[in-house]
C-alpha positions as CSV (number, residue, x, y, z in Angstrom):
1,X,10.2,-11.7,15.7
2,X,11.6,-10.2,12.5
3,X,11.6,-6.3,12.5
4,X,12.5,-3.4,10.0
5,X,14.3,-0.8,12.1
6,X,14.1,3.1,11.1
7,X,17.4,4.7,10.6
8,X,18.9,7.7,9.2
9,X,21.6,7.5,6.3
10,X,24.7,9.1,7.6
11,X,26.7,8.4,4.5
12,X,26.6,6.4,1.1
13,X,29.4,4.5,-0.6
14,X,29.6,2.9,-4.1
15,X,31.1,-0.8,-3.8
16,X,32.1,-3.2,-6.7
17,X,33.1,-0.6,-9.3
18,X,29.8,1.1,-8.5
19,X,27.4,-1.8,-8.9
20,X,26.3,-1.9,-5.1
21,X,25.3,1.0,-2.9
22,X,26.1,0.7,0.9
23,X,25.0,3.2,3.5
24,X,26.1,3.7,7.0
25,X,22.8,4.0,8.9
26,X,22.4,5.3,12.4
27,X,20.1,3.5,14.8
28,X,19.8,5.4,18.0
29,X,23.3,5.1,19.6
30,X,25.0,2.9,17.0
31,X,25.8,2.9,13.2
32,X,25.5,-0.1,10.6
33,X,25.7,-1.1,7.3
34,X,23.1,-1.6,5.0
35,X,22.4,-2.2,1.2
36,X,20.4,0.4,-0.7
37,X,19.4,-1.8,-3.6
38,X,15.8,-1.9,-3.1
39,X,15.9,2.3,-2.5
40,X,18.2,3.3,-5.3
41,X,16.5,7.0,-4.7
42,X,17.7,7.1,-1.1
43,X,20.2,9.9,-0.1
44,X,22.2,11.2,2.8
45,X,20.0,12.4,5.5
46,X,16.8,10.3,4.5
47,X,15.4,7.9,7.0
48,X,15.0,4.1,5.9
49,X,13.3,1.1,7.2
50,X,16.1,-1.8,7.4
51,X,15.5,-5.4,7.5
52,X,18.4,-7.9,8.0
53,X,20.8,-5.3,6.4
54,X,18.7,-4.0,3.4
55,X,17.0,-0.8,3.5
56,X,13.4,-2.0,2.3
57,X,11.7,1.7,2.2
58,X,12.3,5.2,2.8
59,X,10.3,6.8,5.6
60,X,9.5,10.4,6.6
61,X,11.3,11.6,9.9
62,X,8.2,11.3,12.0
63,X,7.2,8.1,11.0
64,X,10.7,6.8,11.8
65,X,10.8,8.6,15.2
66,X,7.6,7.0,15.9
67,X,8.2,3.4,15.1
68,X,11.8,3.6,16.9
69,X,10.0,4.7,20.1
70,X,7.4,2.2,19.7
71,X,10.4,-0.6,19.3
72,X,12.2,0.8,22.2
73,X,9.1,0.6,24.3
74,X,8.6,-2.8,23.4
75,X,12.1,-3.8,24.3
76,X,13.0,-4.7,20.9
77,X,16.0,-2.2,20.4
78,X,18.6,-3.9,23.0
79,X,21.0,-4.8,20.5
80,X,21.1,-1.2,19.1
81,X,21.7,0.5,22.3
82,X,25.3,0.8,23.2
83,X,26.1,-1.1,26.3
84,X,26.9,0.7,29.5
85,X,30.5,0.2,29.1
86,X,30.5,1.7,25.6
87,X,28.7,4.7,27.4
88,X,31.6,5.0,29.8
89,X,34.1,4.7,27.4
90,X,32.7,7.4,25.0
91,X,32.5,9.9,28.0
92,X,36.1,9.1,28.7
93,X,37.1,10.3,25.1
């Protein structure tokens, strides 16, 4: 199943001489890159729905939280959760 996952924009960078905006987006326990080309108005702190590495819409925090919880309950977020080994390593740091 193809899903758009909600995440919070942690930072934004321009690439390719300012032609492309990329964001670091936090999904639960991890951060991934996403293109902001479809949501040029998105800013740091916003919540976005990301599908295959592209932010497709800006959503409010409540909608993002609910969607993330539904996906977690359905078992669709396994790849976004840090592994138990990652959690052990982070506790040691």
